[in-house]
C-alpha positions in Angstrom: 76.3 150.9 -238.4 77.5 151.8 -235.1 76.9 155.7 -234.4 78.7 157.8 -231.9 77.1 157.0 -228.4 78.5 158.4 -225.1 80.1 156.1 -223.0 77.4 156.1 -220.3 74.9 155.6 -222.6 76.4 152.6 -223.9 77.0 151.0 -220.6 73.3 151.4 -219.9 72.4 150.1 -223.4 74.5 146.9 -222.8 72.2 145.0 -220.9 70.6 143.1 -223.5 73.9 142.7 -225.2 76.0 139.9 -225.2 79.3 142.3 -225.6 80.3 144.2 -222.0 79.8 147.7 -221.6 82.4 150.4 -221.4 85.1 149.9 -218.3 84.9 152.6 -216.0 88.0 155.0 -216.3 89.5 156.0 -212.7 90.0 159.7 -213.3 87.1 162.6 -214.0 86.7 163.3 -217.3 83.8 164.2 -220.0 82.2 161.8 -222.2 84.6 162.3 -225.6 81.8 160.6 -227.7 78.7 162.5 -229.0 76.3 163.3 -227.0 72.6 164.8 -227.4 72.5 168.3 -228.3 73.2 170.7 -225.3 70.5 173.2 -224.1 71.0 176.9 -225.0 72.0 177.7 -221.6 75.1 174.9 -221.4 77.4 177.5 -222.8 76.6 180.0 -219.9 77.2 176.5 -217.5 80.3 175.9 -218.8 81.5 179.2 -218.4 80.6 179.5 -215.2 82.2 176.7 -213.8 85.3 177.7 -215.6 85.3 181.0 -213.6 84.6 178.9 -210.2 87.5 176.8 -210.7 90.1 177.4 -207.5 92.9 178.8 -209.4 90.6 181.3 -210.9 88.6 182.0 -207.8 92.0 183.1 -206.2 92.8 185.2 -209.3 89.6 187.2 -208.8 90.2 187.5 -204.9 93.9 188.4 -205.5 92.5 191.1 -208.3 90.0 192.4 -206.0 92.9 193.2 -203.2 94.8 194.9 -205.7 92.0 197.0 -207.2 90.7 197.9 -203.6 94.4 199.6 -203.1 94.1 201.7 -206.3 92.0 204.2 -204.6 95.5 205.6 -203.5 96.8 206.0 -206.9 97.2 209.3 -208.4 93.8 210.8 -209.9 94.8 211.2 -213.3 95.9 207.8 -213.8 93.2 206.2 -212.3 90.9 205.3 -215.6 94.1 203.9 -217.1 94.9 201.8 -214.0 91.2 200.3 -213.9 91.4 199.8 -217.7 94.7 197.6 -217.2 93.2 196.0 -214.4 90.2 195.0 -216.4 92.6 194.1 -219.2 94.9 191.6 -216.9 91.7 189.9 -215.4 90.1 189.5 -218.8 93.6 188.1 -220.1 94.1 185.9 -217.4 90.5 184.4 -217.6 91.2 183.7 -221.2 94.4 182.2 -220.8 93.0 179.3 -219.0 90.6 178.3 -221.8 91.7 174.7 -223.0 90.9 175.5 -227.0 93.5 178.0 -227.3 96.9 176.9 -229.2 100.2 177.6 -227.7 101.2 180.3 -229.3 97.9 182.1 -228.7 98.6 180.9 -224.6 102.1 182.6 -225.1 101.0 185.9 -226.5 98.3 186.5 -223.9 101.1 185.9 -221.1 103.2 188.3 -222.5 100.2 190.7 -222.8 99.6 190.2 -218.8 103.1 190.7 -217.9 103.1 194.1 -220.0 99.9 194.9 -218.0 101.4 194.2 -214.7 104.4 196.0 -215.2 102.6 199.1 -216.6 100.3 199.3 -213.2 103.6 199.1 -211.0 104.7 201.8 -213.2 101.7 204.0 -212.7 100.8 203.2 -208.9 104.2 201.9 -207.6 103.2 203.7 -204.2 100.2 201.7 -203.5 102.6 198.6 -202.6 100.2 196.2 -203.7 100.4 196.2 -207.7 103.5 194.1 -207.8 101.1 191.1 -206.2 100.3 190.8 -209.8 103.7 189.8 -211.0 103.2 186.9 -208.3 99.7 185.9 -210.2 102.0 186.0 -213.4 104.6 183.7 -212.1 102.0 181.4 -211.0 100.6 181.5 -214.4 103.7 180.9 -216.3 104.8 177.7 -214.3 101.7 176.5 -215.3 102.3 176.6 -219.0 106.3 176.6 -219.1 108.9 174.8 -218.0 110.4 175.5 -215.1 113.7 177.0 -216.4 111.9 179.1 -218.8 109.8 180.6 -216.1 112.3 181.2 -214.1 114.3 183.1 -216.8 111.3 185.0 -217.8 110.8 186.2 -214.3 114.3 187.0 -214.0 113.6 189.3 -217.2 110.4 190.8 -215.5 112.0 191.5 -211.9 114.9 193.4 -213.6 112.4 195.5 -215.4 110.4 195.6 -211.8 113.6 197.2 -210.3 114.2 199.9 -213.1 110.6 200.9 -212.4 110.8 201.4 -208.6 114.3 203.2 -209.0 112.7 205.3 -211.6 109.9 206.1 -209.2 112.3 206.9 -206.4 112.3 204.3 -204.0 115.4 204.6 -202.0 115.9 200.4 -201.6 114.2 199.1 -204.9 116.9 196.1 -204.4 114.9 195.0 -201.3 111.5 195.4 -202.5 112.3 193.4 -205.3 113.9 190.3 -203.4 110.7 190.4 -200.9 108.4 190.0 -203.9 110.7 187.3 -205.6 110.5 185.3 -202.7 106.6 185.2 -203.1 107.2 184.5 -206.9 109.4 181.8 -206.2 106.5 180.4 -204.0 104.0 181.0 -206.5 106.3 179.4 -209.0 107.1 176.3 -207.4 103.7 175.6 -206.4 102.2 176.1 -209.9 105.2 173.9 -211.4 104.4 171.2 -209.0 100.8 171.2 -209.6 101.4 171.3 -213.1 103.4 168.1 -212.9 101.1 166.4 -210.8 98.2 167.1 -213.5 100.4 166.1 -216.3 101.2 162.7 -214.6 97.8 162.3 -213.7 96.9 162.7 -217.5 99.6 159.8 -218.3 98.4 157.5 -216.0 94.9 158.1 -217.1 96.4 157.1 -220.6 98.0 154.2 -219.3 94.7 153.4 -217.4 92.6 153.6 -220.5 95.2 151.3 -222.7 95.0 148.4 -219.7 91.4 148.8 -219.9 91.3 148.7 -223.7 93.6 145.8 -223.7 91.4 143.9 -220.9 88.3 144.4 -222.9 90.3 142.7 -226.0 91.3 139.7 -224.0 88.3 139.3 -222.2 86.6 138.9 -225.6 89.3 136.6 -227.0 88.8 134.4 -223.8 84.9 134.3 -224.4 85.5 133.3 -228.0 87.8 130.7 -227.3 85.3 129.3 -224.4 82.9 129.5 -227.1 85.1 127.5 -229.4 85.9 125.1 -226.6 82.3 124.5 -225.7 81.4 124.1 -229.5 84.1 121.2 -230.0 82.7 119.9 -226.9 79.1 119.7 -228.2 80.0 118.5 -231.7 82.6 116.1 -230.4 81.0 114.5 -227.5 77.5 115.2 -227.3 77.1 115.0 -230.8 78.8 111.7 -230.9 76.7 110.0 -228.6 73.4 111.4 -229.7 74.3 110.0 -233.3 75.2 106.5 -231.7 71.9 106.6 -229.8 70.2 107.6 -233.0 71.7 104.7 -234.8 71.0 102.1 -232.2 67.1 103.2 -232.1 67.3 102.7 -235.8 68.2 99.2 -235.3 65.4 98.8 -232.9 63.0 100.3 -235.3 63.9 97.7 -237.8 63.4 94.8 -235.5 60.2 93.2 -236.1 59.9 92.8 -232.3 59.8 96.4 -231.7 58.9 97.9 -235.1 55.5 98.3 -233.7 56.5 100.1 -230.7 55.3 103.8 -231.0 57.7 104.5 -228.2 60.8 103.8 -230.4 59.8 105.9 -233.6 58.8 108.7 -231.2 62.4 108.5 -229.3 63.8 108.1 -232.9 62.5 111.2 -234.0 63.6 113.1 -230.6 67.0 111.9 -231.0 67.4 113.3 -234.7 65.7 116.5 -233.9 67.8 116.9 -230.8 71.4 116.3 -232.7 70.0 119.0 -235.3 69.4 121.3 -232.6 72.8 120.8 -231.4 74.4 121.0 -234.7 72.7 124.4 -235.0 74.0 125.4 -231.6 77.6 124.7 -232.6 77.3 126.7 -235.7 75.9 129.6 -233.9 78.9 129.6 -231.3 81.2 129.6 -234.2 79.0 132.2 -236.1 79.1 134.4 -233.2 82.9 134.6 -232.4 84.2 138.1 -232.7 86.0 140.9 -230.8 84.3 144.1 -229.3 86.1 146.7 -231.1 83.9 149.3 -229.9 84.2 148.9 -226.2 88.1 148.8 -226.6 88.2 151.8 -228.9 85.8 154.2 -226.2 87.8 153.0 -223.4 91.3 154.2 -225.2 89.5 157.8 -226.1 87.9 158.3 -222.7 90.9 160.2 -220.8 90.6 163.0 -223.8 87.9 165.2 -222.8 89.1 168.0 -225.0 89.2 165.5 -228.0 85.6 164.2 -229.7 85.4 160.9 -231.4 83.0 160.0 -234.1 83.2 156.3 -234.3 81.3 154.0 -236.8 82.0 150.4 -237.2 80.0 148.6 -239.8 77.7 145.9 -238.5 79.2 143.2 -240.9 83.1 143.8 -239.7 84.0 140.9 -237.6 87.4 140.5 -236.2 88.5 137.3 -234.8 92.1 137.4 -234.4 93.1 139.1 -231.3 96.4 140.6 -233.2 94.7 142.3 -235.7 92.3 143.9 -233.1 95.4 144.9 -231.4 96.7 146.3 -234.5 93.5 148.5 -235.2 93.5 149.7 -231.5 96.9 150.9 -231.8 96.6 152.9 -235.0 93.4 154.2 -233.4 95.3 155.3 -230.4 98.4 156.8 -231.9 96.0 158.8 -234.0 94.0 160.1 -231.1 97.4 161.2 -229.3 98.8 163.0 -232.5 95.2 164.7 -233.0 95.3 165.8 -229.3 98.8 166.6 -229.0 100.0 167.8 -232.3 97.3 168.5 -234.7 95.2 171.0 -232.3 92.1 168.9 -233.5 88.7 168.8 -231.5 87.1 166.1 -233.5 88.5 162.7 -235.0 86.2 160.5 -237.0 87.3 156.8 -236.9 85.4 154.5 -239.4 85.8 150.8 -239.8 84.3 148.8 -242.4 84.4 145.7 -244.4 86.2 146.1 -247.9 86.4 142.4 -249.9 87.9 140.3 -247.5 89.3 142.6 -245.2 88.8 145.4 -242.5 89.4 149.1 -243.7 90.0 151.7 -241.1 89.6 155.5 -241.9 90.7 157.8 -239.2 90.4 161.9 -239.8 90.7 164.7 -237.7 89.5 168.3 -238.0 93.1 169.5 -237.1 95.9 171.3 -239.8 98.8 169.5 -240.5 101.8 172.0 -240.8 103.7 172.3 -243.5 104.5 169.2 -245.4 103.5 165.7 -244.3 106.4 164.1 -242.6 106.5 160.5 -241.3 107.7 160.6 -237.8 107.9 158.1 -235.2 104.5 157.6 -234.5 103.5 157.3 -238.1 106.3 154.7 -238.9 105.1 152.7 -236.0 101.7 152.6 -237.3 103.0 151.7 -240.9 105.3 149.0 -239.2 102.4 147.6 -237.4 99.9 147.4 -240.5 102.7 145.8 -242.5 103.7 143.4 -240.0 99.9 142.3 -240.4 100.2 142.1 -244.0 98.0 144.9 -244.9 97.9 148.5 -246.7 98.9 152.0 -244.8 98.6 155.7 -246.4 98.5 158.8 -244.9 97.7 161.8 -246.3 96.2 165.3 -245.7 92.5 165.8 -245.9 90.8 168.6 -247.9 90.3 171.0 -244.9 93.9 170.4 -243.5 93.7 167.5 -241.1 95.3 164.3 -241.1 93.8 161.4 -243.0 95.1 157.6 -241.7 93.7 154.9 -244.2 94.8 151.3 -243.4 93.4 147.9 -244.7 94.2 145.1 -242.8 93.2 141.3 -244.3 90.9 139.1 -242.2 
């Protein structure tokens, strides 16, 4: 049984195997397959890397600049201001955590907006607390669509205007317009940055799809070449060796040559060589089979937030490229659904032999919301399996995740 192995480890271990190693994917992403248990300080290092990301560094520097200006705030509100500043920083850092659900991120953004506006209300004369609204605009643009971000910032700026007018500013509209310009700049930069990141992720998925397909095509070409060599050996070399063996037998039965030791030795060697060629031909035919593991791991590589447990039984052998393509697309669709819709962090993929067919079981640790409905993705999976004369079944696992079972004939 093939256990979960990291792509890099598989590449190193493939030197002694006839299968190719996992192709490299042209983007920076962590290995999704299970690795050796990390040390106890790995979590601290991950947190430090998260804090030192460029956007978080910019957030920290901006937060410090605003914090230095709070010394001019009213003394009686200073403790509350710093409490709100600490809450703003903590919520902003939490908002960027990858394991959060969309509704959790939205709740954090609402709290960040509340902290920012409250700080503007408590310390309007410092002139720097509205900078936090610029940071808010950038954060919203990284998560929400451009239209939703513009509407949200319009509401925030209306509240900002009311707070400035209540604080006694002579021209609150001018102040709002000035900061709205900075907000628009931060909003557009964040919007195009998030678009670039999404485009990169889509290209990574396409790249992985091409690599997985290339792996299957390379295996299919190798199988075709092995089959061609087996036929050539059987039809050409085997035929000629059989003729040589028959001629040597005829010479050995001739009284003029029957006593020659060389004739008997040549006859024995030709017989052994013919047997060896037949064994080689049989081995070439028996070694056929596509390397599903390489293709599946290449598919999963662009999803660093999702871990995949892949197990393929040793007796599983798929020689039909069309059936291998069906297995590949079923796993691809399941990984995509688990990453985008189910909120899963782990997907278990198991391919085993069942009678005269291959059984594929996929299960994630996400949560199916409501009744299980067959959307376009699942309908496409069912259609692929039925086109291969197989059986498809989708159900909810006991822990609430999605379970896919497909049986394909071999």
